[in-house]
C-alpha positions as CSV (number, residue, x, y, z in Angstrom):
1,M,46.9,-7.9,5.7
2,K,44.8,-9.0,2.8
3,K,41.7,-9.2,5.1
4,V,42.4,-5.6,6.2
5,L,42.7,-4.4,2.6
6,A,39.5,-6.2,1.7
7,I,37.6,-4.7,4.6
8,C,38.9,-1.2,3.7
9,A,37.9,-1.7,0.1
10,L,34.4,-2.8,1.1
11,L,34.1,0.2,3.5
12,T,35.2,2.6,0.7
13,V,32.6,1.2,-1.7
14,G,29.9,1.4,1.0
15,L,30.8,5.0,1.9
16,N,31.0,5.9,-1.7
17,Y,27.5,4.5,-2.3
18,A,26.2,6.3,0.7
19,Q,27.7,9.6,-0.5
20,E,26.4,9.1,-4.0
21,N,22.9,8.5,-2.8
22,L,22.9,11.0,0.1
23,A,19.7,12.8,-1.0
24,Q,17.8,9.6,-1.6
25,S,18.8,8.0,1.7
26,T,18.1,11.2,3.6
27,I,14.6,11.5,2.1
28,K,14.0,7.8,2.7
29,A,15.0,8.2,6.4
30,V,12.7,11.2,7.0
31,L,9.8,9.6,5.0
32,T,10.2,6.3,6.9
33,G,9.6,8.2,10.2
34,N,6.6,10.1,8.8
35,Q,5.1,6.9,7.4
36,A,5.5,5.1,10.7
37,Q,3.7,7.9,12.6
38,V,0.9,8.0,10.0
39,V,0.4,4.2,10.4
40,Q,0.5,4.6,14.2
41,L,-2.3,7.2,13.9
42,A,-4.2,5.0,11.6
43,E,-4.0,2.2,14.1
44,A,-5.0,4.5,17.0
45,F,-8.3,5.5,15.5
46,A,-11.3,3.2,16.3
47,E,-12.9,1.5,13.3
48,D,-16.0,3.8,13.6
49,Q,-13.9,6.9,13.5
50,Y,-12.7,6.1,10.0
51,D,-15.9,7.7,8.6
52,W,-15.4,10.9,10.7
53,R,-14.8,14.1,8.8
54,P,-14.4,17.6,10.2
55,A,-17.0,19.1,7.8
56,E,-19.1,18.2,4.8
57,G,-17.0,17.9,1.7
58,V,-13.7,17.3,3.6
59,S,-11.9,14.0,3.6
60,S,-12.8,11.5,6.3
61,V,-10.1,9.7,8.3
62,G,-10.2,6.7,6.0
63,E,-10.3,8.9,2.8
64,A,-7.2,10.9,4.0
65,L,-5.3,7.7,4.6
66,M,-6.2,6.3,1.2
67,H,-5.3,9.6,-0.4
68,V,-1.8,9.2,1.0
69,A,-1.6,5.6,-0.4
70,G,-2.8,6.7,-3.8
71,A,-0.4,9.7,-3.9
72,N,2.6,7.4,-3.1
73,Y,1.8,5.4,-6.2
74,Y,0.9,8.3,-8.3
75,L,4.1,10.3,-7.6
76,A,6.3,7.3,-8.0
77,S,4.5,6.4,-11.3
78,K,5.3,9.8,-12.7
79,M,9.0,9.2,-12.0
80,G,8.9,5.9,-14.0
81,F,7.8,3.4,-11.4
82,P,4.3,2.0,-12.2
83,P,2.3,0.6,-9.3
84,P,2.4,-3.1,-8.7
85,E,0.2,-5.1,-11.1
86,D,-2.2,-6.0,-8.2
87,V,-2.9,-2.3,-7.4
88,D,-5.8,-0.8,-9.3
89,M,-5.4,3.0,-8.9
90,M,-9.0,3.6,-10.0
91,S,-10.2,1.3,-7.1
92,L,-8.1,2.6,-4.3
93,G,-10.8,5.1,-3.2
94,K,-13.2,2.2,-2.8
95,I,-11.2,0.5,-0.1
96,T,-13.0,0.6,3.2
97,G,-12.5,-0.8,6.7
98,K,-9.7,0.0,9.1
99,E,-7.8,-3.2,8.5
100,N,-8.0,-2.9,4.7
101,I,-7.0,0.7,4.7
102,I,-4.0,0.2,6.9
103,S,-2.9,-2.8,4.8
104,A,-3.2,-0.7,1.6
105,L,-1.3,2.2,3.2
106,K,1.5,0.0,4.4
107,K,1.8,-1.6,1.0
108,S,2.1,1.8,-0.7
109,N,4.6,3.0,1.9
110,E,6.9,0.0,1.2
111,F,6.6,0.5,-2.5
112,V,7.6,4.1,-2.5
113,L,10.4,3.6,0.0
114,E,11.9,0.9,-2.3
115,K,11.6,3.2,-5.4
116,I,13.3,6.2,-3.8
117,M,16.6,4.3,-3.8
118,M,16.1,3.3,-7.4
119,V,16.4,7.0,-8.5
120,N,20.0,7.4,-9.7
121,N,21.9,10.6,-8.9
122,S,22.2,11.2,-12.7
123,E,18.4,11.3,-12.9
124,L,17.7,13.8,-10.1
125,N,17.6,16.8,-12.4
126,E,15.4,15.2,-15.1
127,E,12.2,17.1,-15.5
128,V,8.9,15.3,-14.8
129,D,5.4,16.5,-15.4
130,F,3.4,15.5,-12.3
131,G,0.2,17.0,-13.7
132,F,0.0,19.6,-10.9
133,A,3.6,20.9,-11.6
134,K,6.7,20.3,-13.6
135,M,9.7,19.7,-11.5
136,N,12.8,17.5,-11.5
137,K,12.9,14.1,-9.9
138,M,14.6,15.5,-6.8
139,G,11.5,17.7,-6.4
140,G,9.4,14.6,-6.9
141,L,11.1,12.8,-4.1
142,L,10.7,15.8,-1.8
143,A,7.1,16.1,-2.8
144,I,6.5,12.5,-1.7
145,M,8.2,13.3,1.7
146,E,6.3,16.6,2.1
147,H,3.0,15.1,1.1
148,N,3.2,12.4,3.8
149,G,4.2,15.0,6.4
150,E,1.3,17.3,5.4
151,H,-1.2,14.5,5.9
152,K,0.4,13.4,9.1
153,G,-0.4,16.9,10.4
154,Q,-4.0,16.6,9.1
155,L,-4.4,13.2,10.8
156,I,-3.0,14.6,14.1
157,A,-5.7,17.3,14.0
158,Y,-8.3,14.6,13.2
159,A,-7.0,12.5,16.1
160,R,-7.1,15.4,18.6
161,S,-10.6,16.3,17.5
162,N,-11.7,12.8,18.3
163,G,-9.9,12.4,21.6
164,V,-7.2,10.2,20.1
165,V,-3.8,10.9,21.4
166,P,-1.0,10.4,18.9
167,P,0.8,7.3,20.2
168,W,4.3,8.9,20.2
169,S,3.2,11.8,22.4
170,K,1.7,9.8,25.3
């Protein structure tokens, strides 16, 4: 009987935590899917396609991927989570080469996914100045998710323009 009560207590605590962090866990789940597809696209491009851009003055494949990585750090930093000490925000744009770009992207993805769950429910309505807009932390979490989705779409168009089929649609 004690074991049953202990299991029930643990389940109650677990369900309570899940309920309390419903927004964060939902955003994290959607973002995880978007991030995985962006990485799949990054891996599907050939090394020489990383410099391709649809027109002069428009981001290349590599630049778009590094923009996503930089934005992950930037948005999280505005919510109180500075980038890791070994990440130089001013040098992110100088990273080149398919392997290096994918590595930097994955590192920023892991970072931002970890930080999402560190935003407490009591903080979700706190106002943050992101530089481009003032919104609450909930809006910031949604901006991270939306931004990744926006650039997934951009990279799908880049892929199709280069004869690269998104791996999940083969």
